[in-house]
C-alpha positions in Angstrom: 15.7 -61.0 -31.9 18.6 -61.9 -29.6 20.3 -64.2 -31.9 19.9 -61.2 -34.7 21.8 -59.0 -32.6 24.3 -61.6 -31.5 25.7 -62.2 -35.3 25.1 -58.4 -36.0 27.4 -57.8 -33.3 30.5 -60.6 -34.4 30.0 -58.8 -37.8 30.7 -55.8 -36.5 33.8 -57.1 -34.9 35.2 -58.5 -37.5 35.0 -55.6 -39.5 36.8 -53.7 -36.6 39.1 -55.9 -36.0 40.1 -56.0 -40.3 40.2 -51.9 -39.7 41.7 -51.7 -36.5 44.7 -53.1 -34.3 44.4 -52.5 -30.3 47.9 -52.7 -29.5 48.7 -51.9 -25.8 45.8 -51.2 -22.6 47.5 -50.1 -19.6 45.3 -49.3 -16.7 45.6 -47.1 -13.2 43.2 -47.9 -11.2 41.6 -47.9 -8.1 39.8 -50.7 -6.2 37.4 -49.1 -3.2 36.0 -52.2 -0.8 32.9 -50.4 0.6 31.8 -48.9 -2.6 32.1 -52.3 -4.7 33.9 -50.2 -7.1 36.6 -49.7 -9.5 37.9 -46.1 -10.7 40.7 -45.1 -12.9 42.2 -44.1 -16.1 43.4 -45.9 -19.0 45.8 -45.7 -22.0 45.4 -47.6 -25.4 47.6 -47.5 -28.4 45.8 -49.0 -31.9 46.9 -48.7 -35.3 44.2 -48.0 -37.8 44.7 -49.3 -41.1 41.9 -48.3 -43.4 39.0 -46.0 -43.0 36.5 -47.2 -40.6 33.7 -44.8 -39.4 33.4 -45.9 -35.6 35.7 -47.8 -33.1 34.2 -49.6 -30.1 35.1 -50.9 -27.0 33.4 -53.2 -24.7 32.4 -51.7 -21.3 29.6 -52.9 -19.0 27.6 -50.3 -17.0 30.9 -48.1 -16.7 30.8 -43.8 -16.7 33.4 -42.4 -19.0 35.0 -38.7 -18.8 38.0 -36.9 -20.2 38.6 -39.2 -23.3 41.2 -38.3 -25.8 42.1 -39.4 -28.6 45.9 -38.4 -29.5 45.9 -35.8 -26.7 42.6 -34.1 -27.9 39.6 -34.5 -26.7 36.8 -35.7 -28.6 33.0 -36.6 -28.8 32.3 -40.5 -27.7 28.8 -42.1 -26.9 28.2 -45.6 -24.2 25.3 -47.4 -23.9 25.2 -50.5 -21.0 27.7 -52.8 -23.6 30.4 -50.4 -25.0 32.3 -47.1 -25.5 32.0 -46.0 -29.2 34.1 -43.2 -30.5 33.7 -41.8 -33.7 36.5 -38.9 -34.3 39.9 -37.9 -33.2 41.5 -41.2 -34.8 43.6 -41.6 -38.2 45.5 -44.1 -40.5 48.4 -45.1 -38.4 49.2 -45.3 -34.9 46.8 -43.5 -32.2 46.6 -43.0 -28.5 43.6 -43.3 -26.5 43.0 -42.0 -22.9 39.8 -41.6 -20.6 38.8 -41.7 -17.1 36.1 -44.3 -16.1 34.2 -45.8 -12.9 32.0 -49.2 -12.4 30.4 -50.7 -9.8 30.5 -54.5 -11.7 28.0 -56.7 -10.7 29.8 -59.9 -11.6 33.2 -60.3 -13.1 34.6 -58.3 -10.0 34.1 -59.8 -6.6 34.5 -57.9 -3.1 34.0 -60.6 -0.3 34.7 -61.6 3.4 35.1 -58.9 6.2 38.1 -57.7 8.2 41.5 -59.3 7.6 39.3 -62.2 5.5 38.5 -59.5 2.7 39.4 -60.1 -0.9 38.9 -58.9 -4.0 39.5 -60.7 -7.4 38.0 -60.7 -10.7 36.7 -64.2 -13.0 37.0 -62.8 -16.7 36.3 -66.0 -18.9 32.6 -67.0 -19.5 31.8 -63.7 -16.9 33.9 -60.9 -19.4 36.6 -58.6 -18.4 34.5 -55.6 -19.5 32.6 -55.5 -16.6 35.8 -53.9 -14.7 37.7 -52.4 -17.4 37.3 -51.5 -20.6 38.1 -54.1 -23.2 37.3 -56.6 -25.8 35.0 -59.8 -25.0 36.2 -61.3 -28.5 39.2 -63.4 -28.2 41.0 -62.6 -31.6 41.5 -59.1 -29.9 44.8 -59.4 -28.4 47.1 -56.8 -26.6 49.8 -56.1 -24.4 48.3 -55.2 -20.6 49.5 -53.4 -17.9 47.7 -52.5 -14.6 48.7 -50.1 -12.1 46.4 -51.0 -9.0 45.6 -48.9 -6.0 44.0 -50.3 -2.8 43.8 -49.0 1.0 44.4 -52.2 2.4 48.2 -53.2 3.4 47.5 -56.7 1.8 49.3 -58.6 -1.4 48.0 -57.2 -4.9 48.5 -59.4 -7.6 48.1 -59.3 -11.4 49.1 -60.3 -14.5 53.1 -59.7 -15.4 56.2 -58.5 -14.0 55.7 -56.3 -10.5 57.8 -53.6 -11.3 57.0 -51.4 -8.4 55.1 -51.2 -4.8 54.9 -48.1 -3.4 52.8 -46.8 0.0 51.8 -43.1 -0.1 48.6 -41.1 1.0 47.0 -43.9 2.3 47.0 -45.9 -0.8 48.8 -49.1 -1.3 50.0 -49.2 -5.0 51.2 -52.3 -7.1 52.0 -51.7 -10.9 52.5 -54.6 -13.2 53.1 -54.9 -17.0 53.2 -57.7 -19.2 55.9 -57.5 -22.3 53.8 -59.9 -24.5 50.0 -59.9 -26.1 47.1 -61.8 -24.7 43.0 -61.9 -24.7 41.5 -59.6 -22.4 39.4 -62.5 -20.5 42.6 -63.5 -19.0 43.6 -60.2 -17.3 43.0 -60.6 -13.8 43.4 -59.2 -10.2 43.9 -60.8 -6.5 43.8 -58.7 -3.3 44.1 -60.3 -0.1 45.8 -60.9 3.3 48.3 -63.6 1.2 51.7 -64.8 2.3 54.4 -65.6 -0.6 56.5 -68.6 -0.9 58.7 -68.3 -3.8 60.8 -71.2 -5.6 62.7 -71.7 -9.1 61.9 -73.9 -11.4 64.3 -75.9 -13.5 64.4 -73.4 -16.5 65.0 -70.3 -14.1 61.2 -69.1 -14.0 60.1 -68.0 -10.8 57.2 -69.7 -9.3 55.1 -67.7 -6.3 52.7 -69.6 -4.4 50.1 -67.4 -2.5 48.6 -68.6 0.9 46.2 -66.9 3.3 47.9 -65.7 6.4 46.2 -68.6 8.6 46.7 -71.2 6.1 50.4 -70.8 6.2 51.0 -74.6 7.7 49.0 -75.9 4.7 51.8 -74.6 2.1 54.2 -78.0 1.9 50.3 -80.4 1.6 48.9 -77.8 -0.9 51.7 -76.7 -3.5 53.6 -80.1 -3.1 54.1 -81.0 -6.5 53.9 -77.8 -8.0 57.5 -77.2 -9.2 57.9 -80.9 -10.4 54.7 -80.4 -12.3 55.9 -77.3 -13.9 59.5 -78.7 -15.1 57.6 -82.1 -16.6 54.9 -79.9 -18.3 58.1 -78.1 -20.0 60.1 -80.8 -20.9 56.7 -82.7 -22.3 55.6 -79.8 -24.0 58.9 -79.1 -25.7 58.3 -75.4 -25.7 59.5 -72.9 -22.4 57.2 -71.6 -20.3 56.6 -68.5 -22.3 56.1 -65.9 -19.6 58.3 -64.9 -17.2 56.7 -65.2 -14.2 54.2 -68.0 -12.2 52.1 -67.5 -9.7 49.1 -69.2 -7.8 46.7 -67.9 -5.2 43.6 -69.4 -3.8 40.1 -67.8 -3.7 37.9 -68.0 -0.8 34.5 -68.7 -2.0 35.8 -69.2 -6.0 33.5 -69.5 -8.7 35.5 -72.4 -10.0 38.2 -75.2 -9.3 40.6 -72.9 -11.1 41.4 -70.2 -13.8 44.5 -69.8 -16.5 44.7 -66.1 -15.9 48.0 -65.7 -17.6 50.8 -66.1 -15.2 48.1 -65.7 -12.2 46.4 -68.7 -11.9 43.6 -68.3 -9.4 41.9 -71.3 -7.3 39.1 -72.1 -5.0 40.3 -72.6 -1.7 38.8 -76.1 -1.2 42.2 -76.9 -2.2 44.0 -75.4 0.5 44.5 -78.8 2.4 46.6 -80.2 5.6 48.9 -83.6 5.2 45.6 -85.2 6.1 43.2 -83.4 3.6 45.9 -84.5 1.0 45.2 -88.2 1.4 41.2 -87.6 0.1 42.0 -84.7 -2.4 44.8 -82.2 -3.4 45.3 -79.7 -5.8 47.5 -81.5 -7.9 45.1 -82.2 -11.3 43.6 -78.9 -10.6 47.4 -77.3 -10.6 48.6 -78.9 -13.6 45.4 -78.5 -15.8 45.6 -74.1 -15.3 49.4 -74.3 -16.1 49.3 -76.4 -18.7 46.8 -73.6 -20.2 49.4 -71.1 -19.8 50.6 -72.9 -23.3 46.9 -74.0 -24.4 44.5 -71.2 -24.6 46.7 -68.7 -23.0 49.9 -68.6 -25.4 47.8 -69.8 -28.5 44.1 -69.1 -28.1 41.0 -71.0 -29.4 39.5 -68.5 -32.3 35.6 -69.1 -31.2 33.7 -72.1 -29.2 34.0 -74.4 -31.6 37.4 -75.1 -31.2 37.0 -75.0 -27.4 38.7 -78.5 -27.1 42.3 -77.2 -28.1 42.0 -75.2 -24.5 40.4 -77.5 -22.2 41.1 -81.1 -24.2 44.9 -80.4 -24.3 45.0 -78.8 -20.1 42.9 -82.2 -19.6 45.1 -84.1 -21.1 48.4 -82.5 -20.4 47.4 -82.5 -16.3 46.8 -86.6 -16.7 50.4 -86.5 -18.2 52.1 -84.5 -15.4 50.4 -86.7 -12.8 51.5 -90.1 -14.6 54.9 -88.4 -13.5 54.0 -88.1 -10.3 51.8 -91.1 -9.3 53.2 -93.8 -12.0 51.2 -95.5 -15.0 48.4 -97.1 -13.1 47.5 -94.1 -11.8 47.2 -92.2 -15.2 44.9 -95.3 -16.9 42.9 -95.3 -13.9 41.9 -91.6 -14.5 41.7 -92.8 -18.3 39.2 -95.1 -17.2 37.1 -93.4 -14.9 36.8 -90.6 -17.9 35.9 -93.2 -20.2 32.7 -94.4 -18.3 31.6 -91.4 -17.0 31.5 -90.3 -21.1 29.9 -93.7 -22.0 27.2 -93.2 -19.3 26.6 -89.6 -20.7 26.7 -90.6 -24.5 23.1 -91.7 -24.1 21.6 -88.2 -23.7 24.5 -86.0 -25.0 24.6 -86.1 -28.1 26.3 -82.9 -29.0 30.1 -83.4 -30.3 33.5 -82.0 -29.6 33.7 -79.4 -32.3 30.7 -77.9 -31.3 30.5 -74.2 -29.2 27.4 -76.1 -27.4 29.3 -79.2 -26.1 28.9 -80.2 -22.9 32.3 -79.7 -20.3 32.6 -83.0 -19.6 32.6 -83.0 -23.9 35.4 -80.4 -24.1 37.1 -82.0 -20.9 37.0 -85.0 -21.2 36.5 -86.6 -24.1 39.0 -84.2 -25.9 41.7 -85.5 -23.4 40.3 -88.9 -24.7 40.8 -87.7 -28.4 44.2 -86.4 -27.7 45.3 -90.0 -26.3 44.1 -91.2 -29.4 45.8 -89.3 -31.5 49.5 -89.7 -29.8 49.2 -93.7 -29.9 47.9 -93.8 -33.1 50.9 -91.7 -34.1 53.3 -92.0 -32.2 54.8 -90.4 -29.1 57.8 -88.6 -31.0 55.8 -87.2 -34.2 52.8 -86.4 -31.4 55.1 -84.3 -29.4 56.7 -82.6 -32.4 53.5 -81.7 -33.8 52.9 -80.0 -30.9 55.8 -78.2 -30.3 55.8 -76.8 -34.5 52.1 -76.0 -33.5 52.5 -73.7 -30.2 55.7 -71.8 -31.9 54.0 -71.1 -35.4 50.7 -70.0 -33.5 52.5 -67.9 -30.3 50.2 -65.4 -29.3 47.7 -66.0 -31.7 44.2 -67.7 -32.2 43.8 -71.1 -33.7 41.6 -73.8 -35.0 41.4 -77.4 -35.3 42.1 -77.6 -38.8 45.7 -75.3 -37.8 46.4 -78.0 -35.1 45.4 -81.1 -37.2 48.2 -79.4 -40.4 50.7 -80.1 -38.3 50.1 -83.8 -37.2 49.9 -84.2 -41.2 53.3 -82.5 -41.7 55.1 -85.1 -39.2 52.8 -88.1 -40.3 51.0 -89.8 -42.7 47.8 -90.3 -40.0 44.5 -89.6 -42.1 43.5 -86.6 -39.5 40.1 -86.4 -41.2 38.9 -89.9 -40.2 40.3 -88.7 -36.6 38.7 -85.4 -37.0 35.2 -87.6 -38.0 35.3 -90.1 -35.8 36.5 -88.3 -32.6 36.1 -84.5 -33.2 32.7 -84.4 -35.3 30.5 -87.3 -34.2 28.6 -87.8 -31.0 29.1 -90.7 -28.4 32.2 -92.0 -27.3 33.5 -95.3 -28.8 33.4 -97.0 -25.4 34.7 -100.4 -26.7 38.2 -99.0 -28.1 39.2 -97.1 -25.2 38.5 -100.3 -22.8 40.2 -102.3 -25.6 43.2 -99.6 -24.9 43.0 -99.5 -21.4 43.2 -103.4 -21.0 46.9 -103.0 -22.3 47.6 -101.8 -18.7 48.4 -105.0 -16.6 46.3 -103.7 -13.6 43.5 -102.6 -15.2 43.2 -106.1 -17.5 43.1 -107.4 -13.7 40.4 -105.3 -12.8 38.4 -105.5 -15.7 38.8 -109.7 -14.9 37.4 -109.1 -11.3 34.4 -106.3 -12.4 33.6 -109.8 -14.6 33.0 -112.1 -11.9 30.4 -109.6 -10.4 27.9 -112.0 -10.5 29.8 -115.6 -10.2 28.7 -117.4 -6.4 31.0 -116.2 -3.4 32.2 -119.9 -3.2 33.9 -119.9 -6.4 35.9 -116.7 -5.9 36.5 -116.4 -3.1 40.5 -117.9 -3.0 41.1 -115.8 -5.8 39.8 -113.1 -4.0 41.8 -113.9 -0.9 45.1 -114.3 -2.6 44.5 -111.0 -4.1 44.1 -109.1 -1.0 46.7 -110.5 0.5 48.7 -109.4 -2.4 50.4 -106.0 -3.6 48.0 -105.5 -6.5 46.4 -101.9 -6.8 44.4 -101.0 -4.1 41.1 -100.2 -6.9 41.0 -104.3 -7.5 40.8 -104.8 -3.8 38.5 -102.1 -3.4 36.5 -103.7 -6.0 36.4 -106.7 -4.1 35.5 -105.7 -1.4 32.1 -103.4 -2.9 31.4 -107.3 -4.8 31.3 -108.5 -0.7 28.5 -106.1 0.4 25.6 -108.8 0.1 28.0 -111.4 1.8 26.8 -112.0 5.9 29.7 -110.9 8.3 31.3 -114.5 9.5 32.1 -115.5 5.6 34.1 -112.2 4.6 35.5 -111.9 8.4 38.7 -112.9 7.0 38.4 -110.7 3.9 37.9 -107.4 5.9 40.7 -108.4 8.2 42.8 -108.6 5.9 42.1 -105.7 4.4 41.9 -103.6 7.4 45.5 -104.9 8.1 46.9 -103.9 5.1 47.5 -100.3 6.3 46.7 -98.5 3.2 44.5 -96.1 3.3 42.1 -96.3 0.3 41.7 -100.0 1.2 41.0 -99.4 5.3 38.3 -96.8 3.4 36.4 -99.1 0.7 36.3 -101.4 4.7 34.1 -98.5 5.7 32.1 -97.7 2.7 31.5 -101.3 2.0 29.9 -102.1 5.7 26.6 -101.8 6.6 26.4 -103.4 9.4 29.3 -104.1 11.9 29.0 -106.7 14.4 30.4 -106.9 18.4 33.6 -108.8 17.2 34.5 -106.2 14.6 33.9 -103.1 17.0 37.1 -102.8 18.2 39.4 -103.1 14.7 36.2 -100.9 12.6 37.1 -98.2 15.5 40.9 -97.7 14.5 39.7 -95.9 11.2 38.8 -92.9 13.2 42.9 -92.7 13.4 43.2 -92.9 9.7 44.6 -89.8 8.1 41.7 -89.5 6.0 39.0 -86.8 6.5 36.7 -89.1 4.3 36.8 -92.4 6.4 36.7 -90.5 10.1 33.6 -89.2 8.9 32.0 -92.6 7.6 33.3 -94.5 10.5 32.0 -92.0 13.2 28.6 -92.2 11.3 28.3 -96.1 10.9 29.6 -96.8 14.8 27.1 -94.1 16.1 24.4 -95.2 14.6 24.9 -99.0 15.4 26.2 -98.8 19.0 24.3 -96.4 20.7 26.2 -97.5 24.3 29.3 -96.4 22.8 28.1 -93.0 21.6 29.5 -90.9 24.3 33.1 -92.4 24.2 33.2 -92.1 20.3 32.0 -88.3 20.8 34.7 -87.9 23.4 37.4 -89.8 20.8 36.3 -87.8 17.8 35.9 -83.9 19.8 37.4 -81.2 18.1 38.3 -82.5 15.1 37.8 -80.1 12.0 38.4 -81.8 8.7 38.1 -80.6 5.3 37.3 -76.8 4.5 33.9 -77.3 4.6 34.5 -78.5 8.2 32.5 -81.6 7.7 33.9 -83.1 10.6 33.0 -80.2 13.0 29.4 -80.0 11.9 28.8 -83.7 12.1 30.3 -83.7 15.7 28.3 -81.0 16.6 24.8 -82.7 14.9 25.9 -85.7 16.7 26.4 -84.2 20.3 23.0 -82.6 19.7 21.5 -85.9 19.1 22.6 -88.3 21.4 21.0 -88.2 24.6 22.5 -87.3 28.3 25.4 -85.9 26.2 26.5 -83.0 28.0 23.0 -81.1 28.3 24.1 -78.0 29.4 26.3 -77.2 26.1 23.7 -78.4 23.6 22.8 -74.6 23.6 26.4 -73.5 22.5 26.5 -76.0 20.0 23.6 -75.3 18.5 24.8 -71.4 18.3 28.2 -72.7 16.7 26.1 -74.6 14.2 24.2 -71.5 13.3 27.4 -69.3 13.8 28.8 -71.4 10.6 25.7 -71.5 8.8 26.3 -67.2 8.5 29.0 -65.3 6.7 32.2 -64.8 6.9 32.2 -68.5 6.8 32.8 -70.1 3.1 29.5 -71.5 1.4 30.3 -75.1 1.4 30.5 -74.7 5.1 27.7 -72.8 5.3 25.8 -74.8 2.9 26.8 -77.9 5.5 25.9 -76.3 8.2 22.5 -75.2 7.1 21.5 -78.9 5.7 22.6 -80.2 9.5 20.6 -77.6 11.1 17.7 -78.2 9.1 17.7 -82.0 9.7 17.9 -81.1 13.6 14.8 -79.1 13.4 13.5 -78.4 10.1 10.5 -75.7 11.9 13.0 -73.8 13.6 12.2 -70.4 11.8 15.6 -68.6 12.4 17.3 -71.7 10.2 14.7 -71.2 7.0 16.1 -67.1 7.4 19.2 -68.6 6.6 18.2 -69.1 2.9 17.0 -65.8 1.8 20.6 -64.3 2.1 22.3 -66.7 -0.2 19.8 -66.1 -2.7 22.1 -63.2 -4.2 25.1 -64.6 -3.3 27.7 -64.4 -6.2 28.6 -67.6 -6.2 25.9 -69.8 -8.2 25.9 -73.0 -6.8 25.0 -71.6 -3.2 22.4 -69.3 -5.1 20.9 -72.8 -6.4 21.1 -74.6 -2.9 18.8 -72.0 -1.7 16.7 -71.7 -4.3 15.9 -75.2 -4.5 15.3 -75.5 -0.7 13.0 -72.7 -0.6 11.1 -74.3 -3.2 10.7 -77.5 -2.0 9.8 -76.2 1.1 7.1 -73.9 -0.1 4.9 -76.6 -1.3 3.5 -76.9 1.7 1.5 -73.6 2.5 2.7 -73.0 5.9 6.0 -72.6 4.8 5.2 -70.5 1.9 3.3 -68.5 4.1 6.2 -68.2 6.3 8.9 -67.4 3.7 5.9 -64.5 1.9 5.9 -63.0 5.4 9.5 -62.5 5.7 9.1 -60.1 2.5 7.9 -56.8 3.9 11.5 -56.8 6.4 13.9 -57.7 3.5 16.6 -55.5 1.8 14.8 -54.6 -1.7 16.9 -56.5 -3.7 16.7 -59.6 -1.1 13.0 -59.3 -1.2 12.7 -59.3 -4.8 14.3 -62.1 -5.3 12.5 -64.0 -2.8 9.4 -63.1 -4.2 10.6 -64.4 -7.5 11.8 -67.8 -6.2 8.8 -68.0 -4.6 6.3 -67.2 -7.5 
């Protein structure tokens, strides 16, 4: 029955779009953090082309009043899914106004406390119609404008140009306006205690980058390459940035890596990094990916899920090209190789082709990127660039299908697009052999594959060659592979190799030593100890764990040396230190209660879910029978972030396999808030 209703809904909407075209949508909204609600007025203009019985607007669990068409009150019906209009509209141009209120269960989120409060949206995959009456189908594009009010004197961000910001009667209001049409899933708002830094692209576009007030010292490490990538993508795509402004803002406990809301990219706080964190992970790829979507997805939009690769495949590939501009050809080819390996492994079970609405994210993103890489190579750089430019220009602010893009390829070349379509878009699996053949054209990867092929060759037969490579300027990934192949070799036999690697001063090569050694000898202690000073939070965490585990007599010194370190946003080094301090005999016994309390503090709100997961995991390692810790698993069952929900569910279910833990969790139910009690019972049953 569900599928019949879905088909009917699609057919009904298709009939509406042929008869009615919504042109503009303007909202005057007030956000109430305490009530977790949004209310206000909405004004639409639309054209009626031919007679139609009703007009529907997607609106999930909303209350409506004062519904007027062309200035006159009209009757309407509403259910949990939409607002339906049956009278008052005429052939030609019409306007619609109404007031509404909603308390969304998803898509609009109210998070944090105090000065760290944030309000933000996530439309793709969740539906903007939870917080603003709109159209969930991407084929209906409108010019949006939002006037947003809140009681907090925070930054208020939305799509388009900021036309006005005022304070009146205790409300802070910002008015934003788009000038070009877009799909409603790209409508967004963000409210939070952010500070802005602005710069101009080479073409004159204003780029506004935001950070939370407490992260102002991380600006240069987080947004280090944003302008360069913006300028590169404009040049590479060949079509000017299609909007008037571009903004980027990090969200705490955001649901995904990033989201390409038109003119306003939102991304996870995980990518807000300091100078050291930037060496391990950074925002570059996500930044370039979401920026590329401003063309591929926002400017031209896939008409349906079958063509979703036209958004994700393009954004993934052009993000790689932007990183190639930053880091070079070897980096670009290495990333393609890692994609190919993932696709090869996944293809054993993942048989859904790229042109299928049910394809996996890996397929849409990474196989899509590889398909474009193949196409670009075989058509030629110049012809490919011309086809992309023509495609974007022809279908600007429209919905597209795969054949629309392939038609532009045929106009600039004699390439057999039907064969390409069959082999790369409509077939299951991944042609890893072809991918490797292409990658071997790169000198670095050719050498890497040669080293990889020597995995089973006895150490004695390759030691001279490997030592020469370690002493050379070969790519760090080759050196990492060599060190991993030496894992099982006795220390004395590989000592010289390890010393050369440690003396290289390359963070990645030195990190490979940390990863590859499962036993540290006393004579190597001092050299290994220097890893604790590397500008890598990953290396520091590995090194401390290894040294603490193997040198009991040095534990106090190691803890003193690493005291006060925080690490990434998940506070990996702080939580590791607290855990080790608690289980180290004779170390600050008087402070151990405080150490434990600190871990418990980190496991609760308002800390972000990655911090809480890390802290809870370590607390359970220390004492899985601590009922105060077990209780911490209940509240996340209703957390807005699905990854945190899953962590809590999995832990509770695992514990509940033992009767004593199941009895404990059941005993909590009577004293829990109703929603938590119901969810816990559902998990337990």
